[in-house]
FIFIDREN-542019 format. One line per field, with one value per residue (C-alpha): z, y, x; chain; residue number from 0. Coordinates in Angstrom, 3 decimals. Layout:
BEGIN
Z c(Z, ...)
Y c(Y, ...)
X c(X, ...)
ch c(A, ...)
i c(NUM, ...)
***
This chain:
BEGIN
Z c(0.086, -1.123, 2.052, 0.942, 1.464, 4.755, 5.724, 4.638, 6.678, 9.620, 9.400, 8.933, 11.658, 14.346, 13.715, 14.274, 17.303, 19.044, 18.997, 20.030, 22.998, 24.007, 23.627, 25.321, 28.362, 28.579, 28.521, 31.079, 33.283, 33.170, 33.911, 36.862, 38.362, 37.817, 39.797, 42.320, 42.774, 42.880, 45.423, 47.923, 48.001, 49.512, 47.964, 47.322, 43.839, 44.708, 45.527, 42.101, 40.381, 41.996, 40.854, 37.131, 36.545, 38.709, 36.619, 33.479, 33.970, 35.748, 33.094, 30.043, 29.970, 28.810, 26.531, 24.643, 22.740, 22.268, 20.939, 18.373, 17.362, 16.367, 14.365, 12.448, 11.759, 10.516, 8.380, 6.792, 6.582, 4.509, 2.256, 1.701, 0.935, -1.284, -3.145, -2.456, -1.105, -4.230, -6.476, -4.152, -4.128, -7.986, -7.970, -6.553, -2.966, -0.835, 2.240, 4.912, 3.433, 3.839, 7.552, 8.007, 9.468, 11.740, 13.277, 13.744, 15.198, 17.467, 18.653, 19.456, 21.420, 23.236, 24.492, 25.566, 27.311, 28.899, 30.637, 31.839, 32.930, 35.089, 36.194, 35.627, 36.502, 39.799, 40.940, 40.255, 42.273, 45.269, 44.962, 45.213, 48.871, 49.623, 47.316, 49.105, 52.490, 51.010, 49.771, 52.774, 54.748, 52.371, 52.350, 56.266, 56.604, 54.264, 54.137, 52.434, 54.765, 54.653, 54.894, 53.193, 52.761, 52.322, 51.328, 50.852, 50.998, 54.385, 55.631, 55.474, 57.064, 57.374, 58.821, 58.644, 58.881, 59.383, 61.432, 63.561, 62.752, 64.099, 62.517, 63.563, 63.602, 62.677, 61.968, 61.308, 59.830, 59.440, 57.457, 56.879, 53.342, 52.935, 53.754, 57.124, 59.548, 62.466, 64.082, 64.209, 66.050, 66.417, 68.047, 67.802, 67.260, 67.063, 65.477, 63.115, 62.467, 60.048, 60.334, 56.927, 58.332, 60.781, 58.806, 62.194, 62.755, 65.848, 67.325, 69.549, 71.885, 71.075, 72.622, 73.070, 71.385, 70.997, 69.769, 68.535, 67.870, 65.696, 65.829, 62.584, 61.678, 61.512, 64.660, 67.412, 70.194, 73.361, 74.356, 72.875, 74.698, 75.261, 75.638, 77.316, 77.967, 76.091, 75.970, 74.572, 72.112, 70.327, 67.803, 65.300, 63.073, 59.424, 57.168, 53.963, 52.275, 52.204, 54.168, 52.945, 49.314, 46.881, 44.143, 41.846, 43.226, 43.108, 40.837, 38.834, 40.967, 44.006, 41.838, 40.617, 44.373, 45.602, 42.481, 43.235, 46.771, 45.434, 43.402, 45.768, 48.425, 46.450, 47.930, 46.462, 45.571, 43.514, 43.382, 42.273, 39.308, 38.414, 38.352, 36.268, 33.498, 33.497, 33.135, 30.362, 28.549, 28.881, 27.608, 24.441, 23.883, 21.714, 19.019, 19.140, 18.990, 16.290, 14.071, 14.735, 13.786, 10.628, 9.366, 10.508, 8.367, 5.646, 5.681, 6.264, 3.895, 5.996, 4.822, 8.287, 10.436, 13.374, 12.882, 11.881, 15.055, 17.063, 15.205, 15.790, 19.590, 20.295, 18.270, 20.113, 23.449, 23.329, 22.719, 24.740, 28.359, 28.942, 27.869, 30.049, 33.192, 32.731, 32.327, 35.527, 37.288, 36.280, 37.286, 40.859, 41.429, 41.678, 38.084, 36.614, 40.188, 38.775, 35.398, 37.294, 38.056, 34.467, 32.746, 35.611, 34.353, 30.758, 29.790, 30.357, 28.004, 25.176, 25.327, 25.248, 22.225, 20.409, 20.575, 19.245, 16.317, 15.415, 15.244, 13.307, 10.893, 10.768, 9.505, 7.115, 5.549, 5.422, 3.743, 0.955, 0.218, -0.488)
Y c(0.016, 3.447, 5.420, 8.496, 6.731, 5.742, 9.153, 10.670, 8.019, 8.677, 12.517, 12.089, 9.651, 11.781, 14.832, 13.493, 11.237, 14.265, 16.364, 13.369, 12.733, 16.241, 16.412, 13.167, 14.272, 17.566, 16.081, 13.469, 15.746, 18.380, 15.561, 14.033, 17.683, 18.443, 15.229, 16.143, 19.709, 18.369, 15.666, 18.089, 21.858, 24.077, 22.441, 25.158, 26.053, 24.608, 21.370, 21.395, 22.395, 19.639, 17.025, 18.047, 16.279, 13.443, 12.663, 13.601, 11.060, 8.481, 7.596, 7.876, 3.863, 4.076, 7.186, 6.453, 3.653, 5.203, 8.191, 6.027, 3.978, 7.507, 8.364, 4.987, 4.983, 8.534, 8.006, 4.924, 5.256, 8.550, 6.667, 3.951, 6.437, 8.382, 5.024, 5.711, 2.322, 0.767, 2.497, 1.346, -2.322, -1.978, -0.693, -4.049, -3.151, -5.752, -4.769, -6.102, -3.564, -0.620, -1.261, -0.624, 3.287, 1.348, -0.744, 1.858, 4.297, 1.501, 0.487, 4.170, 4.490, 1.235, 2.711, 5.798, 3.720, 1.637, 4.871, 5.743, 2.351, 1.360, 5.110, 7.965, 6.137, 4.415, 8.193, 9.489, 6.894, 7.771, 11.517, 10.840, 10.295, 13.565, 15.390, 13.711, 14.961, 18.304, 18.393, 17.248, 19.952, 22.512, 21.522, 21.058, 24.783, 26.398, 24.551, 25.644, 26.503, 24.264, 20.457, 18.764, 15.267, 15.231, 11.795, 10.617, 7.238, 5.857, 8.846, 10.582, 13.531, 14.693, 17.998, 19.910, 23.595, 25.187, 28.540, 30.547, 28.294, 25.117, 22.296, 21.275, 18.102, 16.362, 12.495, 11.062, 7.462, 6.441, 3.120, 0.412, -0.044, -3.071, -0.688, -2.033, 0.689, 1.661, 4.517, 6.520, 10.055, 12.027, 15.248, 18.099, 20.768, 20.621, 22.264, 19.887, 20.141, 17.826, 17.343, 16.656, 15.239, 12.749, 12.117, 12.585, 14.404, 16.254, 17.404, 20.437, 21.668, 18.794, 18.663, 15.949, 13.430, 9.775, 7.492, 3.896, 1.844, -1.149, -4.012, -5.611, -7.782, -4.572, -5.218, -2.793, -3.415, -2.732, -0.433, 3.064, 6.032, 8.824, 12.098, 14.898, 17.178, 20.353, 20.520, 17.347, 16.642, 13.475, 12.384, 9.922, 8.323, 8.286, 5.843, 7.633, 5.264, 1.219, -0.354, -0.414, 0.424, -0.302, -2.554, 0.064, 2.463, 0.140, 1.309, -1.314, -2.349, -3.005, -4.558, -7.084, -7.703, -8.530, -10.565, -12.828, -13.092, -14.246, -16.631, -17.951, -18.207, -20.010, -17.789, -18.138, -14.590, -13.344, -9.413, -8.182, -10.859, -9.864, -6.142, -6.963, -8.639, -5.792, -3.203, -5.429, -5.764, -2.215, -1.119, -3.351, -2.081, 0.910, -1.504, -3.569, -0.527, 1.059, -1.825, -2.586, 0.953, 0.738, -2.544, -1.400, 1.887, -0.163, -3.118, -1.374, 1.609, 3.632, 7.355, 8.458, 8.626, 8.407, 4.942, 3.665, 5.147, 3.368, 0.168, 0.097, 1.079, -1.880, -4.217, -3.315, -2.564, -5.551, -8.021, -6.371, -5.442, -8.440, -10.497, -8.558, -8.854, -12.590, -12.703, -10.596, -12.414, -15.844, -14.682, -13.444, -16.851, -20.368, -21.410, -21.675, -22.622, -25.811, -24.442, -22.974, -19.198, -18.165, -19.587, -17.981, -14.703, -15.376, -17.583, -14.949, -12.354, -15.096, -15.869, -12.306, -11.945, -14.710, -13.451, -10.116, -11.650, -13.930, -10.824, -8.742, -11.855, -11.894, -8.454, -8.668, -11.583, -9.457, -6.921, -9.252, -10.453, -6.681)
X c(-0.125, 1.441, 2.658, 0.991, -2.479, -1.266, -0.193, -3.364, -5.467, -3.512, -3.862, -7.622, -7.968, -5.446, -7.630, -10.611, -9.292, -7.961, -11.145, -13.117, -11.016, -11.292, -14.889, -15.393, -13.268, -14.903, -18.312, -17.573, -16.091, -18.909, -21.529, -19.665, -19.009, -22.828, -23.702, -21.120, -22.634, -26.341, -25.332, -23.618, -24.193, -21.512, -18.384, -16.082, -14.455, -11.192, -12.295, -14.301, -11.200, -9.195, -11.607, -11.190, -7.590, -8.642, -11.730, -9.999, -7.210, -8.989, -11.223, -9.216, -8.885, -12.598, -12.474, -9.310, -10.638, -14.175, -12.342, -10.206, -13.384, -15.113, -12.035, -11.936, -15.698, -15.752, -12.512, -13.342, -17.094, -16.301, -14.028, -16.634, -19.384, -17.239, -16.042, -12.530, -12.294, -13.607, -11.210, -8.201, -9.586, -10.010, -6.195, -5.111, -4.940, -6.537, -8.614, -6.330, -3.822, -6.149, -5.973, -2.322, -3.224, -5.458, -2.991, -0.470, -2.926, -4.047, -0.555, 0.503, -2.883, -2.190, 0.830, -0.904, -3.742, -0.853, 0.336, -3.242, -4.136, -0.773, 0.339, -1.983, -5.220, -3.746, -2.372, -5.640, -7.405, -5.382, -5.775, -9.505, -9.654, -7.978, -10.172, -13.391, -12.105, -11.590, -14.821, -16.804, -14.890, -16.046, -19.689, -19.829, -17.768, -20.146, -23.616, -26.572, -29.791, -32.869, -33.080, -30.216, -28.483, -24.770, -23.640, -19.847, -18.433, -18.509, -20.544, -24.032, -25.187, -28.824, -29.986, -33.241, -31.945, -28.397, -28.881, -26.280, -23.569, -25.198, -27.197, -30.728, -32.337, -28.940, -28.277, -25.082, -24.380, -20.916, -20.317, -17.565, -16.235, -18.759, -21.741, -22.525, -23.246, -20.766, -22.287, -25.457, -25.717, -28.856, -29.343, -31.548, -28.805, -25.204, -21.937, -20.033, -16.463, -14.373, -10.745, -9.259, -5.892, -7.445, -10.787, -12.734, -15.913, -16.743, -19.868, -19.535, -22.629, -24.916, -28.090, -30.598, -28.346, -28.621, -25.794, -25.653, -22.515, -22.792, -20.294, -18.651, -21.935, -23.958, -25.773, -26.352, -23.477, -25.003, -28.126, -28.308, -26.611, -29.004, -26.802, -28.455, -25.673, -25.671, -21.933, -21.508, -18.255, -18.437, -15.764, -16.330, -13.901, -14.488, -12.467, -13.058, -10.329, -10.052, -7.925, -4.459, -4.193, -6.719, -5.998, -6.943, -4.468, -1.586, 1.224, 2.913, 5.865, 3.013, 0.584, 3.456, 4.620, 0.960, 0.322, 3.614, 2.331, -1.278, 0.040, 2.558, 0.272, -2.504, -5.202, -8.843, -9.489, -6.775, -7.752, -4.365, -4.149, -7.582, -6.719, -3.514, -5.614, -8.182, -5.554, -3.987, -7.150, -7.857, -4.387, -5.220, -8.764, -7.877, -6.368, -9.595, -11.968, -10.258, -10.097, -13.619, -14.569, -12.455, -14.023, -17.524, -17.121, -16.094, -18.130, -21.645, -22.337, -24.553, -25.089, -25.999, -22.732, -24.381, -26.078, -22.516, -21.139, -23.946, -23.410, -19.603, -19.997, -22.492, -20.279, -16.997, -18.514, -20.635, -17.725, -15.081, -16.740, -18.527, -15.381, -13.166, -15.604, -15.655, -11.808, -11.334, -13.917, -12.359, -8.898, -9.881, -11.610, -10.050, -11.158, -7.847, -6.086, -5.069, -3.298, -0.299, 0.623, 1.355, -2.039, -3.955, -2.802, -2.343, -5.322, -8.288, -6.698, -5.738, -9.562, -10.592, -8.117, -9.217, -12.979, -11.666, -9.718, -12.695, -15.063, -12.343, -12.182, -15.987, -16.206, -13.156, -15.101, -18.103, -16.220, -14.635, -18.191, -19.083)
ch c(A, A, A, A, A, A, A, A, A, A, A, A, A, A, A, A, A, A, A, A, A, A, A, A, A, A, A, A, A, A, A, A, A, A, A, A, A, A, A, A, A, A, A, A, A, A, A, A, A, A, A, A, A, A, A, A, A, A, A, A, A, A, A, A, A, A, A, A, A, A, A, A, A, A, A, A, A, A, A, A, A, A, A, A, A, A, A, A, A, A, A, A, A, A, A, A, A, A, A, A, A, A, A, A, A, A, A, A, A, A, A, A, A, A, A, A, A, A, A, A, A, A, A, A, A, A, A, A, A, A, A, A, A, A, A, A, A, A, A, A, A, A, A, A, A, A, A, A, A, A, A, A, A, A, A, A, A, A, A, A, A, A, A, A, A, A, A, A, A, A, A, A, A, A, A, A, A, A, A, A, A, A, A, A, A, A, A, A, A, A, A, A, A, A, A, A, A, A, A, A, A, A, A, A, A, A, A, A, A, A, A, A, A, A, A, A, A, A, A, A, A, A, A, A, A, A, A, A, A, A, A, A, A, A, A, A, A, A, A, A, A, A, A, A, A, A, A, A, A, A, A, A, A, A, A, A, A, A, A, A, A, A, A, A, A, A, A, A, A, A, A, A, A, A, A, A, A, A, A, A, A, A, A, A, A, A, A, A, A, A, A, A, A, A, A, A, A, A, A, A, A, A, A, A, A, A, A, A, A, A, A, A, A, A, A, A, A, A, A, A, A, A, A, A, A, A, A, A, A, A, A, A, A, A, A, A, A, A, A, A, A, A, A, A, A, A, A, A, A, A, A, A, A, A, A, A, A, A, A, A, A, A, A, A, A, A, A, A, A, A)
i c(0, 1, 2, 3, 4, 5, 6, 7, 8, 9, 10, 11, 12, 13, 14, 15, 16, 17, 18, 19, 20, 21, 22, 23, 24, 25, 26, 27, 28, 29, 30, 31, 32, 33, 34, 35, 36, 37, 38, 39, 40, 41, 42, 43, 44, 45, 46, 47, 48, 49, 50, 51, 52, 53, 54, 55, 56, 57, 58, 59, 60, 61, 62, 63, 64, 65, 66, 67, 68, 69, 70, 71, 72, 73, 74, 75, 76, 77, 78, 79, 80, 81, 82, 83, 84, 85, 86, 87, 88, 89, 90, 91, 92, 93, 94, 95, 96, 97, 98, 99, 100, 101, 102, 103, 104, 105, 106, 107, 108, 109, 110, 111, 112, 113, 114, 115, 116, 117, 118, 119, 120, 121, 122, 123, 124, 125, 126, 127, 128, 129, 130, 131, 132, 133, 134, 135, 136, 137, 138, 139, 140, 141, 142, 143, 144, 145, 146, 147, 148, 149, 150, 151, 152, 153, 154, 155, 156, 157, 158, 159, 160, 161, 162, 163, 164, 165, 166, 167, 168, 169, 170, 171, 172, 173, 174, 175, 176, 177, 178, 179, 180, 181, 182, 183, 184, 185, 186, 187, 188, 189, 190, 191, 192, 193, 194, 195, 196, 197, 198, 199, 200, 201, 202, 203, 204, 205, 206, 207, 208, 209, 210, 211, 212, 213, 214, 215, 216, 217, 218, 219, 220, 221, 222, 223, 224, 225, 226, 227, 228, 229, 230, 231, 232, 233, 234, 235, 236, 237, 238, 239, 240, 241, 242, 243, 244, 245, 246, 247, 248, 249, 250, 251, 252, 253, 254, 255, 256, 257, 258, 259, 260, 261, 262, 263, 264, 265, 266, 267, 268, 269, 270, 271, 272, 273, 274, 275, 276, 277, 278, 279, 280, 281, 282, 283, 284, 285, 286, 287, 288, 289, 290, 291, 292, 293, 294, 295, 296, 297, 298, 299, 300, 301, 302, 303, 304, 305, 306, 307, 308, 309, 310, 311, 312, 313, 314, 315, 316, 317, 318, 319, 320, 321, 322, 323, 324, 325, 326, 327, 328, 329, 330, 331, 332, 333, 334, 335, 336, 337, 338, 339, 340, 341, 342, 343, 344, 345, 346, 347, 348, 349, 350, 351, 352, 353, 354, 355, 356, 357, 358, 359, 360, 361, 362, 363, 364, 365, 366, 367, 368, 369)
***
């Protein structure tokens, strides 16, 4: 295939890919920020601005493949509708040679996706906890009046009104990572202070207060304690981050160390191995999505580009995401425990890759059949 055609297709796809990625990222961040503002009123502008890079980097493993699919569908769909592909086929260029620009762009995007999946994404996930603490502090220091519910991971605060620097009709519920209740405190009136450094919530001057504590099974541990002292100061610890480091926040060195430990110990649940398989598949996903988009644009001559985009997205997402979910579930369980450490990690990606190649071959066959 002449390199002039390869450069033309690459230049066409790169332009669409860049603007599609910028547009999808901006739309995604705006939607999530609107949900955050609707969920919690009183969050400061600095907290909202801090969430933007975290959200933008933390979800690129989903947005990069979709942006590549959009670029491939539009570029190759236009080529098919303007009969440029037919002219190339008539000139002796086979359909598989026409996919060389797709492979080049897909491989480059795989390297970019690998950086997001193994480095930028985990760092953004770690930053999320400190941003949540800052947002909760802003919401409690500048709360809106009237009845509100402030909901964060591991804590929910309900109050009837806010007057004279104090909350009225307060209910505070803290939960563990598994959703089970830890503490529940109600009071008629109290001032709330939250410490970002220690993740503790302090109630000052609480009146007509009642405190319930729950055990690890979610049951009430002992009778309720009614506190009628108007100068009560009660401190509740709030664990706004999971115990240790979550597998989603593990950097490559930590992830590989935990994988070796899980495989050596023979644990039934291999969470780090499943996380590695998931990151590996999402790293390779741009190549599959871009290839699917190009083959869909060439094989299905649809005049409406939106229809072609939806068709390609359904084919790619409907194949990749369910198979990825099955692969991670199989890896985390004991399904492949008897196959050895290497096959435990390598077999699920090979199955997903085989299914992806089979679908690409089917689209290529459809293209050859006309």
